[in-house]
C-alpha positions as CSV (number, residue, x, y, z in Angstrom):
1,M,-173.6,63.8,-126.1
2,A,-172.0,60.0,-125.2
3,R,-170.7,59.5,-121.5
4,F,-166.8,60.2,-121.7
5,N,-164.1,57.6,-121.6
6,R,-163.0,57.8,-118.3
7,R,-164.6,57.7,-115.1
8,L,-162.9,57.6,-111.3
9,A,-163.8,55.2,-108.6
10,L,-165.1,57.6,-106.2
11,K,-165.7,55.1,-103.5
12,G,-169.1,55.6,-101.7
13,L,-169.7,58.7,-103.9
14,A,-170.6,57.2,-107.2
15,L,-173.5,59.2,-108.9
16,G,-174.8,55.5,-110.4
17,S,-175.1,54.0,-106.2
18,L,-177.7,57.2,-105.5
19,G,-179.7,57.8,-108.8
20,L,-181.0,60.9,-109.6
21,A,-183.5,60.8,-106.9
22,G,-180.2,60.4,-104.0
23,I,-178.2,63.2,-105.5
24,G,-181.3,65.1,-105.6
25,G,-181.8,64.7,-101.8
26,L,-178.3,65.2,-101.4
27,I,-178.3,68.5,-102.7
28,R,-181.4,69.6,-100.3
29,G,-179.6,68.1,-97.5
30,V,-176.5,70.6,-98.3
31,L,-178.9,73.7,-99.0
32,A,-180.8,73.0,-95.4
33,A,-177.3,72.0,-93.5
34,G,-175.5,75.1,-94.7
35,L,-172.3,74.7,-96.3
36,E,-168.8,74.0,-94.4
37,S,-165.4,73.9,-96.3
38,R,-164.4,70.0,-95.6
39,I,-162.8,67.0,-97.1
40,R,-165.4,65.0,-98.3
41,R,-163.6,62.1,-99.8
42,L,-159.8,60.3,-99.6
43,Q,-158.1,57.8,-101.0
44,G,-154.0,57.7,-100.4
45,D,-151.8,59.5,-99.5
46,V,-153.0,63.3,-99.2
47,R,-151.3,66.2,-97.5
48,F,-152.9,69.4,-96.5
49,N,-150.7,72.1,-95.9
50,G,-148.5,69.0,-95.0
51,K,-151.0,67.5,-92.5
52,P,-152.5,64.0,-93.5
53,L,-156.3,65.0,-92.5
54,Q,-159.6,62.6,-92.2
55,V,-162.7,63.0,-94.5
56,G,-164.8,65.6,-92.1
57,D,-162.1,67.9,-91.2
58,A,-162.5,71.5,-91.7
59,L,-160.4,73.3,-94.3
60,S,-159.4,77.1,-95.4
61,A,-157.4,78.8,-97.6
62,P,-154.8,79.4,-98.0
63,L,-154.5,75.5,-98.6
64,E,-151.9,73.0,-100.0
65,V,-153.1,70.0,-102.0
66,V,-151.0,67.1,-102.4
67,T,-151.8,63.5,-103.6
68,G,-149.7,60.5,-103.8
69,D,-149.5,58.0,-106.5
70,R,-153.0,56.9,-106.8
71,A,-154.5,59.1,-104.5
72,F,-157.4,61.4,-105.1
73,A,-159.4,64.0,-102.6
74,A,-162.6,65.7,-103.3
75,F,-163.6,68.7,-100.7
76,N,-164.6,71.9,-101.1
77,V,-163.4,75.3,-100.0
78,G,-166.4,78.1,-99.6
79,R,-168.7,77.4,-102.5
80,N,-166.2,75.9,-105.1
81,A,-165.7,72.0,-105.0
82,Y,-162.5,70.3,-105.8
83,L,-161.0,66.9,-107.3
84,V,-157.8,66.2,-107.2
85,R,-156.0,62.9,-108.6
86,G,-153.4,61.1,-107.9
87,N,-149.2,62.9,-108.0
88,S,-150.6,66.2,-108.1
89,R,-149.7,69.2,-106.2
90,M,-152.0,72.6,-106.1
91,T,-152.9,75.5,-104.1
92,I,-156.3,77.9,-103.2
93,S,-155.7,81.5,-101.9
94,G,-158.0,84.3,-102.0
95,P,-159.9,85.9,-102.4
96,A,-158.6,88.7,-103.7
97,E,-159.5,91.5,-106.6
98,T,-159.3,89.1,-109.2
99,G,-161.2,86.3,-107.4
100,V,-160.0,82.9,-105.9
101,A,-156.8,81.8,-107.0
102,V,-155.9,78.2,-108.0
103,D,-152.9,76.7,-108.7
104,V,-151.8,73.5,-110.3
105,A,-148.3,72.9,-110.2
106,V,-148.5,69.6,-111.8
107,G,-151.0,67.1,-111.8
108,R,-154.8,67.1,-112.4
109,M,-157.6,68.8,-111.1
110,L,-161.3,68.9,-111.7
111,A,-163.1,72.1,-110.2
112,V,-166.5,73.7,-110.0
113,F,-166.5,77.2,-109.0
114,E,-169.4,80.1,-108.1
115,K,-170.5,82.7,-110.1
116,G,-168.0,85.4,-109.8
117,K,-164.5,86.1,-110.7
118,A,-161.5,83.1,-110.2
119,Q,-158.5,82.2,-111.7
120,V,-157.3,78.8,-112.8
121,S,-153.5,78.7,-113.8
122,T,-150.6,76.2,-114.3
123,P,-147.1,76.1,-115.4
124,T,-147.9,77.2,-119.0
125,A,-151.7,78.4,-118.6
126,V,-154.1,80.7,-117.2
127,A,-157.6,80.5,-117.3
128,G,-159.7,83.6,-116.1
129,I,-163.2,82.4,-114.8
130,R,-166.7,83.5,-114.2
131,G,-168.9,80.3,-112.1
132,T,-167.9,77.0,-114.1
133,G,-166.9,73.8,-114.3
134,I,-163.3,73.2,-115.6
135,Y,-160.5,70.1,-115.8
136,V,-156.9,70.5,-115.9
137,E,-153.8,68.5,-116.3
138,A,-150.8,70.5,-115.7
139,E,-147.0,69.4,-117.0
140,A,-144.1,71.3,-117.3
141,E,-144.3,72.4,-121.2
142,R,-148.2,71.9,-121.8
143,S,-151.1,72.1,-120.4
144,Y,-154.9,70.6,-120.7
145,V,-157.8,72.7,-120.4
146,C,-161.4,71.9,-120.8
147,L,-163.7,74.8,-119.4
148,C,-166.8,72.1,-119.0
149,Y,-169.2,74.8,-118.8
150,G,-169.0,78.8,-118.6
151,S,-166.7,81.4,-119.6
152,A,-163.0,81.7,-119.7
153,E,-160.6,83.7,-121.4
154,L,-157.4,81.2,-121.6
155,S,-153.5,82.6,-122.0
156,S,-150.2,81.0,-122.3
157,T,-148.3,82.0,-119.2
158,Q,-145.3,81.5,-121.8
159,N,-146.5,83.9,-125.0
160,T,-148.4,86.6,-123.2
161,A,-149.5,87.0,-127.1
162,L,-151.9,83.9,-127.1
163,S,-155.0,84.3,-125.4
164,E,-158.4,83.1,-126.4
165,S,-162.1,83.8,-125.0
166,L,-164.4,80.8,-124.7
167,Q,-168.0,80.1,-123.5
168,T,-169.2,77.0,-123.4
169,T,-172.3,74.3,-122.3
170,R,-170.5,71.3,-121.9
171,H,-167.0,70.3,-123.0
172,D,-167.5,72.2,-126.1
173,A,-163.9,73.5,-126.5
174,P,-161.0,71.4,-124.6
175,R,-157.7,72.8,-125.4
176,Y,-153.9,72.3,-125.1
177,I,-152.2,75.4,-124.4
178,S,-148.2,76.1,-124.5
179,S,-145.6,78.5,-125.6
180,S,-146.2,77.9,-129.0
181,G,-150.1,77.4,-129.6
182,I,-154.0,77.2,-128.1
183,V,-155.0,74.2,-130.0
184,P,-157.9,71.5,-129.8
185,A,-157.6,69.0,-128.0
186,P,-160.0,66.0,-127.1
187,V,-162.4,65.4,-124.0
188,K,-160.5,62.8,-121.9
189,N,-160.2,61.9,-118.1
190,H,-163.1,63.7,-116.3
191,S,-166.6,62.7,-117.0
192,D,-170.0,64.5,-116.4
193,D,-170.9,62.4,-113.9
194,E,-168.3,64.2,-111.7
195,L,-169.4,67.0,-112.4
196,F,-172.8,66.1,-110.9
197,L,-170.8,65.0,-107.9
198,L,-168.6,68.2,-107.2
199,E,-171.8,70.2,-108.0
200,S,-173.9,68.5,-105.2
201,L,-171.1,68.8,-102.4
202,V,-172.0,72.7,-102.4
203,G,-175.7,72.8,-103.2
204,R,-176.2,72.8,-107.3
205,T,-176.0,70.7,-109.9
206,P,-174.3,71.5,-113.1
207,P,-176.6,74.2,-116.0
208,F,-176.8,70.8,-118.0
209,S,-178.7,69.2,-115.3
210,P,-182.0,67.0,-116.0
211,W,-183.6,69.2,-113.2
212,D,-185.3,72.2,-113.5
213,G,-183.6,75.4,-112.2
214,G,-180.5,74.9,-113.8
215,G,-177.7,75.0,-112.1
216,Y,-177.2,77.7,-109.8
217,P,-179.6,78.6,-107.2
218,S,-180.8,81.9,-106.6
219,S,-180.6,82.0,-102.7
């Protein structure tokens, strides 16, 4: 698949600067050191539960993340990792019976989740997911959802009659979700490189990784 049409400028975290060997080494280092929930990269005005924290600071759920104009944050909470773009507001809670719950009230978020139940919601959409990568853009009347890989049950919060089950391997079925329908959409505003970066923060690679063993270590 061709590279997608946009890349986020993640200072010091670019896949191109690390190379395949560098990312592989980073993953091995994460697994060897043990996984801690921390802020990994920041740019601009970002607030965690209302506070302007720093790279390396510890995090825990429940967590609210609010980003200002042209800001972004990359961080992990347990074995799930998140990249939140500017002008966004999201919360992370759980785990509960349905797993970790992520609510994107406004803005754009890319996330990768370990195996198990999780739920991502926006004002107009809900995605019940299992061990996936997912990108969402949340607006008041419509949401964009790309299940980058994995399985999910999509539904409209404004029209309970609308739902769709998806199983994807590599950005196969992006959707716009609103009260009027769940319809095909283009792949936009996120990239494979960003998925590699997020998975590397939690010691994994995406399922379409060129390395043997796929995306989820057995240990």
